[in-house]
C-alpha positions in Angstrom: 111.2 97.0 69.7 109.2 97.2 72.9 108.9 94.2 75.2 105.5 93.3 76.6 105.2 92.2 80.2 103.9 88.7 80.8 100.9 88.3 83.1 101.8 86.4 86.3 98.3 84.8 86.3 97.6 83.6 82.7 101.2 83.7 81.4 100.3 85.6 78.2 101.2 89.1 77.1 98.1 90.0 75.3 97.9 93.0 73.0 99.4 95.6 75.4 101.1 93.4 78.0 100.4 93.2 81.7 100.1 96.8 82.7 98.6 96.4 86.1 100.2 95.5 89.4 98.4 93.2 91.9 99.6 94.0 95.4 99.0 91.3 97.9 100.5 92.4 101.2 104.1 93.3 100.2 104.2 91.1 97.0 103.7 92.7 93.6 102.8 90.8 90.4 102.3 92.2 86.9 98.9 91.1 85.6 96.3 92.1 83.0 93.4 94.2 84.4 90.9 91.4 83.9 93.1 88.8 85.6 93.8 91.1 88.5 90.1 91.8 89.0 89.3 88.0 89.0 92.1 87.4 91.5 90.9 90.3 93.7 87.4 88.9 93.7 88.7 85.4 94.8 91.0 86.7 97.5 90.2 85.8 101.1 88.5 88.7 103.0 91.5 89.0 105.4 94.0 89.6 102.6 95.0 93.1 101.6 94.7 93.2 97.8 95.2 96.3 95.6 95.1 96.4 91.8 96.9 99.5 90.4 98.1 100.6 87.0 101.9 100.4 87.0 102.3 104.2 86.6 100.0 104.9 89.6 102.1 102.5 91.8 105.3 104.1 90.6 103.9 107.6 91.4 102.9 106.4 94.9 106.4 104.9 95.5 108.1 108.1 94.2 105.9 110.3 96.5 106.6 108.1 99.5 110.4 108.2 98.8 110.3 112.0 98.5 108.4 112.3 101.7 110.9 110.0 103.5 113.8 112.0 102.1 112.2 115.3 103.2 111.6 114.0 106.7 115.2 112.7 107.0 116.6 116.1 105.9 114.3 118.0 108.2 115.3 115.8 111.1 118.9 116.3 110.4 118.7 120.1 110.3 116.3 120.4 113.2 118.8 118.4 115.3 121.7 120.6 114.2 119.8 123.9 114.8 118.3 122.7 118.1 121.8 122.7 119.6 122.6 126.1 118.1 119.3 127.6 119.2 119.8 126.4 122.8 123.3 128.0 122.8 122.0 131.2 121.3 119.2 131.4 123.8 121.7 130.8 126.6 123.9 133.5 125.3 121.1 136.0 125.0 119.9 135.2 128.5 123.4 135.6 129.7 123.8 139.0 128.0 120.5 140.2 129.4 121.5 139.2 132.9 124.7 141.3 132.8 123.8 145.0 133.4 125.2 147.4 130.8 127.2 150.3 132.2 
């Protein structure tokens, strides 16, 4: 048995449940599409309001998390190899400076 999400605005589930997410700043509320559109229209102009389907918001969060993880791994390895590259360059420069007999 599936559970339908309750709309944060009207308090009802409706036929399919509240499948949209109203993002106001950092707050996220599950709402019906119609309720979200009404709230977005009534929002003050300085407010940042987005109305997204829950799957689209989940995809955005997943992509942001993957990008953050990729940057963290890249920063880790670039830090490790920067030291090794500097030592290798110093060793190569030292080897070139010594004349071969």
